[in-house]
Structures are given as C-alpha cells and as structure tokens.
MARSENU-400653 format. One line per field, with one value per residue (C-alpha): chain; x, y, z; residue number from 0. Coordinates in Angstrom, 1 decimal, decimal comma. Example, Ala and Ser with C-alpha at 12.3 -4.5 7.8 and 13.67 -1.06 7.14 Angstrom:
REM residues 2
unit <- c(A/A)
u <- c(12,3/13,7)
v <- c(-4,5/-1,1)
w <- c(7,8/7,1)
pos <- c(0/1)
END
This chain:
REM residues 280
unit <- c(A/A/A/A/A/A/A/A/A/A/A/A/A/A/A/A/A/A/A/A/A/A/A/A/A/A/A/A/A/A/A/A/A/A/A/A/A/A/A/A/A/A/A/A/A/A/A/A/A/A/A/A/A/A/A/A/A/A/A/A/A/A/A/A/A/A/A/A/A/A/A/A/A/A/A/A/A/A/A/A/A/A/A/A/A/A/A/A/A/A/A/A/A/A/A/A/A/A/A/A/A/A/A/A/A/A/A/A/A/A/A/A/A/A/A/A/A/A/A/A/A/A/A/A/A/A/A/A/A/A/A/A/A/A/A/A/A/A/A/A/A/A/A/A/A/A/A/A/A/A/A/A/A/A/A/A/A/A/A/A/A/A/A/A/A/A/A/A/A/A/A/A/A/A/A/A/A/A/A/A/A/A/A/A/A/A/A/A/A/A/A/A/A/A/A/A/A/A/A/A/A/A/A/A/A/A/A/A/A/A/A/A/A/A/A/A/A/A/A/A/A/A/A/A/A/A/A/A/A/A/A/A/A/A/A/A/A/A/A/A/A/A/A/A/A/A/A/A/A/A/A/A/A/A/A/A/A/A/A/A/A/A/A/A/A/A/A/A/A/A/A/A/A/A/A/A/A/A/A/A)
u <- c(21,8/24,0/27,1/25,8/22,6/24,4/26,7/23,8/21,8/24,6/25,1/21,4/21,4/24,6/23,8/20,0/19,0/16,9/16,0/16,1/15,1/15,9/12,3/13,0/15,7/13,5/12,2/15,8/16,8/13,8/14,5/18,2/17,7/17,2/20,4/22,3/21,1/21,5/25,0/26,1/26,9/27,0/25,7/24,4/27,6/29,6/27,3/27,7/31,4/31,5/29,4/31,2/34,5/33,3/30,2/30,2/30,2/27,4/26,7/26,3/24,0/21,9/21,7/20,5/17,9/16,6/16,1/14,1/10,3/8,6/5,0/3,2/0,1/-1,5/-3,0/-2,1/-3,9/-6,8/-7,2/-3,7/-4,1/-7,5/-5,7/-2,9/-5,3/-7,6/-5,2/-1,5/-1,4/-3,6/-1,4/1,7/0,3/-0,5/2,9/4,9/2,8/5,7/8,4/6,1/8,3/7,5/9,8/8,5/10,6/9,2/11,8/11,6/9,3/9,5/8,0/6,7/3,0/3,3/5,2/2,8/-0,1/1,3/1,9/-1,7/-3,0/-0,7/-1,7/-5,3/-4,3/-2,6/-4,4/-3,4/0,2/0,6/3,9/5,1/8,3/7,3/9,8/9,0/12,1/11,6/14,3/14,7/17,6/16,7/18,1/15,6/12,7/13,9/14,1/10,5/9,3/10,9/9,1/5,7/4,1/1,6/-0,6/-4,4/-4,0/-1,7/-3,9/-7,0/-5,4/-6,2/-6,5/-10,0/-11,5/-11,5/-7,8/-7,1/-8,7/-7,0/-3,4/-2,9/-3,1/-3,8/-1,5/-2,4/-2,6/-0,7/-1,4/1,2/1,6/1,0/4,2/3,6/3,0/6,0/8,1/7,1/8,9/12,7/13,8/17,2/18,7/19,3/20,1/18,4/20,8/24,0/22,8/21,6/23,0/23,2/19,4/18,6/15,6/12,0/8,6/7,2/9,1/7,1/8,7/5,6/5,7/9,5/10,6/8,7/11,4/14,3/15,7/15,4/19,0/18,5/15,1/16,7/19,5/17,2/14,7/17,5/18,6/15,1/14,5/17,7/16,2/13,1/12,6/12,2/8,4/8,4/6,6/7,5/4,8/5,0/2,8/-0,2/1,7/4,7/5,6/8,6/7,7/10,9/12,9/13,4/13,8/14,0/10,5/7,1/3,6/1,6/-1,5/-4,7/-2,7/-2,3/0,4/2,4/5,5/7,5/10,6/10,2/9,4/8,4/5,5/4,1/3,0/3,2/0,8/-1,6/-1,9/-3,5/-6,4/-7,2)
v <- c(21,4/18,4/17,8/14,3/15,8/18,6/16,1/13,8/16,8/17,9/14,4/14,1/17,4/16,6/13,0/13,0/16,6/16,2/19,2/18,3/21,0/20,9/19,9/16,6/15,6/13,0/11,7/11,2/9,4/7,1/6,3/5,6/3,4/0,2/1,1/1,4/-2,0/-3,8/-2,4/-2,7/1,0/2,0/5,6/8,2/10,1/7,1/6,8/10,5/10,2/7,1/8,4/11,7/9,9/7,4/9,0/6,3/3,3/0,7/2,3/5,7/4,3/2,5/5,8/7,8/5,2/5,2/8,9/9,0/9,2/6,3/7,4/6,2/4,5/3,1/5,8/8,5/11,8/10,3/13,4/13,1/9,6/10,4/13,2/10,9/8,3/10,9/13,6/12,8/9,3/10,1/13,2/11,0/8,3/10,9/12,6/9,3/7,5/7,3/6,4/4,1/4,3/5,7/6,2/7,0/7,5/7,4/9,2/8,5/5,4/4,2/0,7/0,7/1,6/4,5/2,7/-0,2/2,1/3,6/0,1/-0,9/2,1/1,4/-2,3/-1,1/0,4/-2,9/-2,9/0,6/0,0/-3,3/-3,1/-0,2/-0,2/1,1/1,5/2,3/3,1/3,4/4,6/5,3/6,3/3,3/-0,1/-1,7/0,0/-1,0/-4,7/-4,4/-2,9/-5,6/-8,2/-6,6/-8,0/-5,9/-6,1/-5,9/-2,4/-1,3/-2,5/-1,1/2,4/3,2/0,0/-0,3/-3,7/-4,5/-3,8/-5,7/-8,8/-8,3/-7,5/-9,1/-12,6/-13,3/-15,6/-15,8/-12,3/-10,7/-9,6/-10,3/-8,1/-10,2/-11,4/-9,8/-6,4/-6,7/-7,4/-4,0/-2,0/-1,8/-0,8/0,5/2,5/6,2/9,2/12,3/14,6/13,3/13,5/11,1/11,9/8,3/7,7/9,2/11,3/10,6/11,5/11,9/12,1/11,5/13,1/13,4/14,2/14,0/17,7/18,5/16,9/18,9/22,2/25,1/24,7/21,0/21,5/23,9/21,5/18,5/20,4/21,5/17,9/16,6/19,2/17,9/14,4/15,4/14,9/18,2/18,1/15,9/16,7/16,6/15,5/16,9/16,4/18,4/20,5/21,1/23,7/25,1/28,7/30,6/27,4/26,9/29,1/26,0/24,7/26,2/25,0/23,3/25,5/23,8/21,0/21,4/18,8/19,1/21,2/21,4/23,0/26,7/27,4/23,9/23,2/20,2/17,5/19,8/22,3/19,5/18,5/21,8/21,4/17,6)
w <- c(31,2/32,0/30,0/28,9/27,6/25,8/24,0/23,1/21,9/19,6/18,4/17,5/15,7/13,7/13,0/12,4/12,3/15,4/17,5/21,2/23,6/27,3/28,0/26,0/28,5/30,3/27,0/25,8/29,0/28,7/25,0/25,7/28,8/26,7/24,7/27,9/29,1/25,7/25,0/28,7/29,1/32,7/32,6/30,2/30,7/29,5/26,5/25,6/25,8/23,7/20,8/20,8/20,5/17,8/16,1/13,4/15,7/16,1/19,5/17,9/15,3/18,0/19,9/16,8/16,0/19,6/19,4/16,2/16,1/14,2/14,2/11,1/9,8/6,7/4,4/6,9/5,9/4,0/1,9/0,6/-0,6/-2,2/-4,1/-5,1/-6,6/-8,2/-9,4/-9,0/-10,5/-13,6/-14,3/-14,1/-16,3/-19,0/-18,7/-18,7/-21,4/-23,8/-21,4/-19,3/-16,2/-12,8/-9,8/-6,3/-3,1/0,4/2,5/6,3/5,7/9,3/9,6/6,0/6,1/3,7/0,9/1,2/1,0/-2,2/-3,5/-2,9/-4,8/-7,7/-7,7/-8,0/-11,3/-12,5/-15,8/-16,7/-15,6/-17,5/-19,3/-17,1/-15,0/-11,6/-8,8/-5,1/-3,0/0,8/3,1/6,8/9,1/11,4/10,3/12,8/11,1/7,7/8,8/10,2/6,9/4,8/6,9/6,3/9,4/11,3/14,3/14,4/15,8/13,0/10,2/11,8/11,6/8,0/5,9/4,3/4,8/1,1/0,8/4,0/2,6/-0,8/0,2/3,6/5,0/8,6/10,6/14,3/15,8/12,9/9,3/6,6/3,5/0,4/-1,2/-4,6/-2,9/-0,7/-3,7/-5,2/-2,6/-2,2/1,4/2,3/5,1/4,3/6,4/4,9/6,7/5,1/1,5/-1,2/-4,6/-5,7/-5,8/-9,2/-10,1/-8,9/-10,2/-6,7/-3,4/-0,3/2,8/4,9/8,6/8,7/8,5/11,7/13,8/12,2/13,2/10,6/9,2/8,7/7,0/4,5/3,7/3,4/1,2/-1,1/-1,5/-2,0/-4,7/-6,4/-6,4/-8,4/-12,1/-13,9/-13,6/-10,4/-7,1/-3,4/-1,0/2,5/5,6/6,5/9,0/6,8/4,1/2,3/3,1/4,3/3,9/0,1/-2,9/-5,1/-4,3/-4,7/-3,9/-6,7/-7,1/-5,8/-4,2/-0,4/0,1/-3,1/-4,0/-7,3/-8,5/-8,9/-12,5/-13,3/-15,6/-17,5/-15,0/-12,0/-13,6/-14,7/-11,0/-10,2/-12,6/-12,4)
pos <- c(0/1/2/3/4/5/6/7/8/9/10/11/12/13/14/15/16/17/18/19/20/21/22/23/24/25/26/27/28/29/30/31/32/33/34/35/36/37/38/39/40/41/42/43/44/45/46/47/48/49/50/51/52/53/54/55/56/57/58/59/60/61/62/63/64/65/66/67/68/69/70/71/72/73/74/75/76/77/78/79/80/81/82/83/84/85/86/87/88/89/90/91/92/93/94/95/96/97/98/99/100/101/102/103/104/105/106/107/108/109/110/111/112/113/114/115/116/117/118/119/120/121/122/123/124/125/126/127/128/129/130/131/132/133/134/135/136/137/138/139/140/141/142/143/144/145/146/147/148/149/150/151/152/153/154/155/156/157/158/159/160/161/162/163/164/165/166/167/168/169/170/171/172/173/174/175/176/177/178/179/180/181/182/183/184/185/186/187/188/189/190/191/192/193/194/195/196/197/198/199/200/201/202/203/204/205/206/207/208/209/210/211/212/213/214/215/216/217/218/219/220/221/222/223/224/225/226/227/228/229/230/231/232/233/234/235/236/237/238/239/240/241/242/243/244/245/246/247/248/249/250/251/252/253/254/255/256/257/258/259/260/261/262/263/264/265/266/267/268/269/270/271/272/273/274/275/276/277/278/279)
END
C-alpha cells in the first residue's frame, strides 16, 4: 500500500467514516483525478500530504466529497414507500393528532430524490394535513449534492427511475431536457450540509429518521457511533428507517426492530406509535 493511499484511506475513515480497502485504490485515484486538476495539485502524494496537514481546508472537503457515493433514485425500494404511505404515516397522524406537528429527517440525502419522494407522499395527504406543521430536513456531507438538491432539477433518466407518471405530471414541470420540481414542493424541504460522523446534537427530535443505504459504506465502529447518534435524534416513539441491506444487529443496544416492519427500527423498549406500526 502506497503512503499516499494509506493517508487518504485514514482521512476518509476519520472524516467521513468511509471504509476503503486496498482493492478500492484505483477507484480512489479515479475519483480524485478531477480534484487534482481543479485544485491544481500536482500529484496524489501532494494531495495526501495537504489534507493530512490541514484536514479542515477546502481541499480536504473537496476530497471527502469526491470519495462519497451518491447513488440514489426517486421512491427507491418501492416496498418501503408503500409501507410508509399505508402504515407509517397513518400511525403518525393518529399519534400526533393533538400536537399536529411532524418532523422528518433524511440523513445522507444525496441529490434530493428521497426527501422529494417523501414530500410528494405527504402532499398527497394535503387535506388530512391541513393545519399541521410538517418539517422535512435533508442533509448530506457533500455541499455539491446539497446545492443540486436545492435546485431540484433532474434529467429524463433520473425521473424515469421511480417517479410514477401521475406524480411526474403533478409535481414536475419540463424545461427542455430537464424536469424541475414544483416550487411548492421544493419549499417543503430544508437542505443543509451535515456530516453524520461528527455528530448532530443541534437538530432536535424527529418522528422518523431516514438513513437508508448510507451505513453500508461505513466501517463497523462508525456504524455503531452513527446509530447511537441517530437513536438520540428520535422522538420517544420515533422510528429509524434503514435500507434493505442494513440492520442494527450487533451494532446497537439502543435500537430494536419494529415487529412486522422490515425496514424500521425504534428505541429499545419504546411503545405507542412504534408498536402501532407493527399491526397497521
């Protein structure tokens, strides 16, 4: 293993929780090549030395962002979103009927398809949610991805990956070769940069936290730390939604599966809303 790769590997783990094995070396070099050109850094060795010396610099941030995976799509994992619309949301509406407030957080939102998918489902319930305060927070490590998400402009290929035609016509407008999220829907989502590895105690408590297909890129120690922090961000009866290939088994004593719900986890010992989800 070259010294440059070893330094970059350590930087990626400490900064973004990314696990980069030796077989990812060529992928790392490929992803960092544009950074070298854009920032006018001569070699990978020079880059590794610079980000090690100044891990909070703009160059270090650009390096971390280049190494992250930004795979996403609208309504990814159809079964999950069907469950959200048919079980999770009705249970939340019943549990929050007096307070009439809902808070959702999409952690690791990439270019915005997941939070906009959630916003569409919530907008479909506009009559039931009349008079409610609904907040959707979406965060990502990458400032570039956050900027893309805020714009809400997607290619034909991107909208074809998951958006039903009825929702496409209702919530997007076409301009040339691109589709723009409707302004009223875009206004429902608040985007901000956030590093899951460094903690997030200032965000408050959420009814549902979506951290789907994010943990798969972390090493075990980082998964444990992030799950502990995510559990701390849940309301007492709130739920954490993970991806189809993710679980809390062996990683968290604070979270437990919601019975009958494949993708959902709750605080161990929680009841109320979390229990209702198992029977709806």
